[in-house]
N, C-alpha and C positions, 0 to 999 in steps of 0.2 A: 812344557808348562811346568813352572816351579811349584813344588808342593809345600813350601815353607816360606815364612817371612819373619822379619825381625820386628818385635813390638817394643817401642820405646816407652820409658816412664813406668814400667811395670816390674822392674827389678827390685825386689824387697830384700835382697841379700847384700845390698850396699847402702851406705849413707854418704851423701856428698856434703861437704862443709866449706863455707867461705868465711874468711877472716879478714878484717880490715883493722889497721893500726897505724899509728904515726911514726913508728920506728921498726926496724927489723927485730930488735929485742922484744918489743911488745907484740909483734906479729907472731913470733915463734912461741912466746908465752901464751898468747891467746889461742893458738892452734892446739897447744898441749891441754889447756883448760877445756877447750871444746871437745877434745877427745875424751877427757875425763867425764864430762857431763853426758857424752854420748853413751858411755859405759855405765855410769853411776848416777842415778837420779838426784841424789843428795850429795854430789861431789864436794860441795862447799862445806859439808860437815865432816869430811874425812880428817881425822886427827893427824897431826904432824909428829908422829912417833918415830918414823924412819926417815933417813936421809940418804939419797943416792946421787952420786956425781956422774954426769954423762959428758964425755968429751968426744966430739966427732969432727972429722974433716971431710970435705967434699969439694968437687970442682964447680958446683953451681948451688944456688940457694934452694932450688926445688929438690935437689938430691940431699942437701943438708936437712931440709924439712922431712923428707921421706925417711931418712935414717933416724932422725931424732924421734919422730912419732912411733916408728916401729920399735925403737929401743924401749919406749914407754910400755908398749904392748908386750915386749919381751919380758920385762920385769913383772908384769901382771901374770903372764903365763908360767914363768919359771920360779918366781919367788912369792907369787900371790900378792904383790904390792900394787896398790892404787894410790894415786897422788892428787893432792888438792892445791899445792902451791909450787910454782916454778920460778926460779931465778935464772934468767937466760942472758948470756953475754955472747954476742957474735962479733968476731974480729976477722975481717975479710971473709973467708969461707970456712972459718973454724968456729965451732959452737962449744961453749962451756956452760953447763947447766947444773943446778942443784935442784933436785926434785924432793919434795917433802910429802910424806903420806903415811899409810898404815897398811897392815895386812887386810886383805879383803875379808869382811865379816858380814853376817846377815844384816846388821844395822846399816850398812852401806848398801842401799837398794840397787842391785845390779839390774840394769835395763837390757843390755845386750852384751854378748861376748865378742868384742872386736878381735878379728883374726889377724888383720894386717892392713896397713895403708898401701894402696896400690899406686902404680905409676900412671894409671888411667886419669887423664885430665888434670894432673897435678901441675901447679904453677905457683911461682912467687913473682909478683910484678911490682915495680916502683911506678906509682902514678904521680901526678903533679904534686899532690899534697899529702899523700899517704901511701902505704904499702898494702898490697892485697895478695892473699893466698887462697888457693882452692885445692882440696884434696878429697879423695874417695876412700872410705873405709869399708873393707870387706867384713861383713858381720854374719 
């Protein structure tokens, strides 16, 4: 007789996000914006005082998304930067982005401290008329 079982939909240490967009560039920008709003309640009020360039290569779009979003978290953790605007250009499986933001301050109301994007259930799909992405953030 087993003395344990797995309970679904009770994990409050993760947040799942789905993004839909008409292009890959918009999809990745939307994913970055979603990550910002997960962390900062008033992410649209983050001033564009700092600019960071991110260049990433990967062999699949989901790995590109994984690396990109974790790089945004890296800048929050190491430089204290949070972002409100993202210019994203994807060419094949190369991403070039410019992220605009500011140092995390009390006026930017932090909701959660995102630790990392996980590989759990991550995907980027091309549908008939749009692109769709899903990812899980460890909070």
